[in-house]
N, C-alpha and C positions, 0 to 999 in steps of 0.2 A: 843184126836182129831186125826183122821186118815187122812193122806194126800191123795188126789186123785192122780192117776198116773202121770198126767201132772204136778202137784205140786211137787211131788217127783223129777221129772226130772228137774224142775226149780230150786229147792233148791240144787240139786246135781250140776247143771251147775254153779250156783253162787259160791258155795264152791270151785269147780274146778278152776274157774277163779282166785279167790284169792290165791289158792295154787300155781297156775302158775305164780304168781307175780303181778297180776293186783292190782292197788291201788284204783281205782274208777270204780265201775261196775254199769251200768244202765240196769235194767231189765224191759222189756216191756211185758205187758199182758193186755187183755181187761177188761173193767169194768165187774164185776161179776165172774172173774176168781178166786178171793180169794187171791189177792196179800198180804193182811194183814196176812192171815194165813201163807203164805210162809215166809214173813220176820220176823214174830214172832218166827217161828221155827228156823230161822237163829239166832235170838237173844238168844233163849234158848240154842243153841249149843255153842255160844260164851261165855255166862255166865258160862256154865258147865266147860269151860276151864279156869275159873278164870279171865276172861277179862271183860271189861266194854263196854256197848252198850248204846248209846243214840238214841232214835227214835224220829225224829222231824216231826211234823204235822203243818198244817197252819189253822186249824179250830177246834173249841171246840168239834164239833161232831166227828171229826176224832180222837181227843185225847181220848174221851170216848170209841170209837169203838176199838182202839188199846189196851187200858187198859183192856177191857173185853176179848179180844183175849189172852192177856198175862195171865190173871187170869184163863182162861180155861186150859192153859198149866201148871198152877201151878207156874208161874214165878212171884215172888214178885218184885215190882218195885216202884220207886218214880216218882214224877211229877215235872217238871220244868214249872210252870204255875202260874198265879196270885192267891194268897191266899194259895198256897201249900208250906209247909215247906221244907227246903233242907234236903235230906236224903242221906245215904251212900249206898243205893242199887246199885249194879253193873249195873242194867238196869234202865234207866230213860226214861219216855215219856215226850217230851218237846214241848211246844208251840214255834214255830220258832220265833215269835215276842218277847216273853218273854226272850228266850235264847239270842237273838241278843242284847237286851237291857242290859242284865246282864253281858255280856262278859267284863272282865277287872275290875269288881266291887267286886269280891271276894264272890259272893253269889251263887256259883255253886259247884256241887260235883266234885270229882276227874275227870280229863280229860278222854275222852272215847278212846277206842282202835278202835271202829267201830261206825260210824254215819250212821244211816239209814234215808234216806230222802224220806218221802212219798210225792207223787205228785211232783216228782223232776223236772217236766217241769218248775217249778218256779225258777230254780236254778240261773237264770240271775238277779233276784231281789237283791236289796242291802242287805236285812236282811239275806237271804240265803247265799249270797257271804261272808258276814262277819263271819258267823258261820264256813264255810268251811276254810276260811283264818286263823281263830283263832286256828285251830287244824290241822296243816299241817302233823303231824305224824299219824293221824287217817286214817284208811281206810274208804271208802265211798261206800254205797250201795244205789243207787237211784231206785225207782220204779215208774212207770207211765203207764197209758193207752195211752197217747198221747205224743210221743217223738218228738214233733215239736212245734215251737212257731210261732204265727202269726206275731211277729216282725222280724222273720227271724234269730234271734240269735241262735247260735249253742250250743251244750252241751259239747264241748271240748274247753277249759278245763271246769270242772275238770275231766269229765269221759273219760276213755281210753279204755273201753271195753263195748260192747253192746251185750246183750243176749235177743233174741226174744223168748217169750213164745208162747202159742197157739194162733191162730186167733179166732175171734168170730165165724166164720163158723165152725171151728174145734170143738169148745165147744158145738155148737148146734148139730152138727153131732154126738158127743159123748154122748149127752143127759144131759150135765151139765148145759146148758142154754135152756130156752124154745124157741121153734121155733116161731118166730113172725108171726102174720097175719097182713099184711099191706094194708091199704086202702088209695088210693090217691084221692084227691079232683078233681072234673071235671074242676074246674077253679082255677087258682093260681094267686097270686098277681102280678101285673105288676112291675117288678124291672128293666125294661129297663131304662138306663140313670142314675141309681144310682151310685155314685162314689164309688170306692174301695180304700182302704188304707191297705197296708201290707197284701194283699191277702184276705181281708174281706170287706164286705159292710160298708160304712160310717154309723155310728150308727144313727146320727141325720136324715139322709135321709131315712134310712131303717125304722126308727120309724114312720116317717110321711106316708110312703107307707103302712105299716102293721096295724097301729092303726086306723082302719076305721070300722064303725059299720057294713058294709056289710061283711067284712072278718070275724070279730068276730062273727057276727050272723050266718054265715055259719058254723063256728066251733061249736057253741052251737047246731045248728040243726043236724049236723052230729053226735055229741056226743049223742044226744037224740035218734037218729035213730039206732046207732050202739051199744051203751053200756050204755043205760039209767041207771043212778044211780050207775054205777060201779066206783071204785076208778080211778081217772085220774089226769094227770099232763099236763098243757098247758105251753109250753116254749114260752117266749115272748122276745121282742127286747129291752125292757127297764123297769125300775120300774114303770113308768107311764103307759106303755102299759099293764103290768101285773095287775095293779090296775083296769084299764078299763075292761080287760077281766074278772076279778073276778066279777066285778059289773054286767057284762052282764049275767054271769051264775047265779048270785043271782037273777037278774030280771026274769030269766026263772024258778025260783023256786028251784034252787040247792043250797046246802050249800057249798060255795066256799070262799076262802081267797087267797090273794096274799102273796108271800114270797120273800124276797130279802136280799142281804148282808148288808143292812143298819140297819137291825133289830138286837136286842140283841140275844144272844145265847138262852136265855130262851124263847123268842118269837118264834124263829125258831123251837126249840125243841117241843114247844106246838103245833104248826100248823102241823108239820110232824107227831106228835103223834096222832092228831085228824084225819088226813088223814088215818093213819094206822088202827085206831079202828072204823072207820065208821062215826065219828061225822062230817067229811067233805066228800063231794063227790069228 
C-alpha cells in the first residue's frame, strides 16, 4: 500500500509530534482522506520497534475495516471483541465497549504503549474515558473528521497536540475526492421557531417539521428526476422518519430500506451490502 503525498505528510507530522514529547495527539482529516490507512501505518511502525498498539473503534463495521487495513499491510493482530480469544499479538483491534468492560478483570493482553482512538470525538463518553484513565503511561493518537462536539465539551484533556490534515476542498482540488454536483431544492422546510439545544435543533420538533408527506414526496420526485435508479442515501432526523422515507420510496417502486443504530451488526451489514451491489436503490 503506497501512501498518498498528504498521507505521508500526516504520518510524518504525527511521528514528529510524539518525538517532540507530545503524549496525546489529535489528528484531523475529512471523511474520505484515508485516516485508517494513516493510523495503521503508524501501528505498523510502532510494532516494528517491538512495542504494543491497541486500536479502539466504536462499531463492528469499523473493527472489520481496520482489521482489513492491517492485513493489507501484513500486520498480524488480535481482537478485543465479543467472541474473540485473548491473544499476545502486539497489535490489537478493540471494541471500545468490550475493552472498557474488561478493564480490571484480567482478560486483556499486555498493556499498550500506544492507544489509537478512532472517531476520537467520542472521547468525553464514560467508556472512552475509562480506557484512557486505565493506561496513563500509554501515548494516545486520536483521529477524527469532526474535532468538535455538540455538547460543547472540549478535547483537552487528554489531547495536548492538534494536527490538521488536508481540507475537503484540498482533497477535491488534488483529485483525491470526486467533485460533487449539488442540487438545491426550490423550497425548504420551515424551521422557524424550532428550539435549539447545544447548537443543534431539538430532535422532537425537527422530526415533526421534516416528517411530512409533502417534503418526502418532493425528495422522491427529485430523486426520480435527477438520478433515477442510482444508488442513493437519504439522511433523516429519526428512526421513525427514516422508516417513513423508506416506505415512500417503496411506494414509488424503488427498492429501499431504512437503517439505524438499533439494528444488529448483521442487519446493518446486509443492508449496506445490498445497497453496494444494486439489490437496493
